[in-house]
C-alpha positions as CSV (number, residue, x, y, z in Angstrom):
1,M,19.7,-0.3,-0.4
2,R,16.8,-0.3,2.1
3,S,14.5,1.4,-0.3
4,K,15.4,-1.1,-3.0
5,T,14.3,-3.9,-0.6
6,L,11.1,-2.1,0.0
7,A,10.4,-1.7,-3.7
8,L,11.1,-5.4,-4.3
9,T,8.7,-6.3,-1.4
10,L,6.0,-4.1,-3.1
11,A,6.8,-5.7,-6.4
12,A,6.4,-9.2,-5.0
13,L,3.1,-8.4,-3.4
14,V,1.7,-6.5,-6.4
15,G,2.7,-9.5,-8.6
16,M,0.6,-11.9,-6.5
17,G,-2.6,-12.5,-8.5
18,S,-4.6,-13.2,-5.4
19,A,-3.5,-10.0,-3.7
20,V,-4.2,-7.4,-6.4
21,A,-6.4,-7.8,-9.5
22,G,-6.1,-5.1,-12.2
23,P,-4.3,-1.8,-11.9
24,V,-2.5,-1.1,-8.7
25,T,-3.7,1.9,-6.7
26,V,-1.9,2.6,-3.4
27,T,-3.0,4.9,-0.6
28,T,-1.5,6.0,2.7
29,G,-2.1,8.7,5.3
30,A,-0.7,12.1,5.0
31,G,2.3,11.3,7.2
32,Y,3.6,8.6,4.9
33,I,3.1,10.2,1.5
34,K,6.8,11.1,1.0
35,M,7.8,7.5,1.7
36,V,5.2,6.0,-0.5
37,D,6.1,8.5,-3.3
38,A,9.7,7.3,-3.1
39,L,8.7,3.7,-2.9
40,T,6.4,3.8,-5.9
41,A,9.0,5.9,-7.9
42,L,11.6,3.2,-7.3
43,Y,9.2,0.4,-8.1
44,Q,8.3,2.1,-11.4
45,K,11.9,2.7,-12.2
46,E,12.8,-1.0,-11.5
47,T,9.8,-2.5,-13.3
48,G,8.6,0.0,-15.8
49,Q,5.1,-0.6,-14.4
50,T,2.9,2.3,-13.3
51,I,1.3,2.5,-9.8
52,Q,-1.6,4.9,-9.3
53,K,-1.6,6.8,-6.0
54,S,-4.7,8.1,-4.1
55,F,-3.9,10.6,-1.3
56,G,-6.2,12.9,0.3
57,G,-6.1,13.1,4.1
58,N,-5.4,11.0,7.2
59,I,-5.4,7.2,7.0
60,G,-8.9,7.0,8.6
61,Q,-10.3,9.1,5.7
62,M,-8.5,7.1,3.1
63,L,-9.7,3.8,4.6
64,A,-13.3,5.1,4.6
65,Q,-12.9,5.8,0.9
66,V,-11.5,2.2,0.4
67,K,-14.5,0.9,2.2
68,H,-16.8,2.7,-0.2
69,G,-15.0,1.2,-3.3
70,D,-12.8,4.0,-4.5
71,G,-10.5,1.6,-6.4
72,V,-7.6,1.6,-4.0
73,N,-6.3,-1.9,-3.6
74,V,-3.0,-1.5,-1.6
75,V,-2.8,0.4,1.7
76,I,0.4,1.3,3.5
77,S,0.2,2.3,7.1
78,D,1.1,1.3,10.6
79,E,-0.2,-2.1,11.7
80,A,-2.2,-0.9,14.7
81,T,-4.3,1.4,12.5
82,L,-4.9,-1.3,9.8
83,K,-6.0,-3.8,12.4
84,R,-9.0,-1.5,13.1
85,F,-10.2,-2.3,9.6
86,N,-9.8,-6.1,9.6
87,D,-13.4,-6.4,8.2
88,L,-12.2,-4.5,5.1
89,L,-8.6,-5.5,4.6
90,S,-6.9,-8.8,4.0
91,P,-5.7,-10.5,7.3
92,E,-2.3,-11.0,5.6
93,A,0.2,-8.2,6.0
94,S,3.7,-7.8,4.7
95,P,6.2,-5.9,6.9
96,L,8.1,-3.2,5.0
97,G,11.6,-3.1,6.5
98,Q,12.1,-2.9,10.2
99,T,9.6,-0.1,10.7
100,P,6.1,-0.6,12.1
101,L,4.6,0.0,8.6
102,V,2.9,-2.8,6.7
103,L,1.4,-3.3,3.3
104,I,-2.1,-4.8,3.1
105,W,-4.7,-5.1,0.4
106,R,-8.5,-5.0,0.0
107,K,-10.4,-8.2,0.4
């Protein structure tokens, strides 16, 4: 049930026109890939919409790629890490469950 809540949270955020324009591409650090894979699979099953994923290292490396315009528009990681990139990411964040992870999007 919890993963369904997470998928619905992601669906609500992805559906917000001001949050994400165009195709959705999500990234996360290596430690969260399994969770993001499960979350996106559930979202795709529930909605029939595809989410592209871009993984390739730790969250610092992934955020550096976001900064250079790699097409990623949704980032899932811990809030403390994402706060270090407040010049790059939206100041709005949406908690995912009761864990310290948040979903945030590129400005």
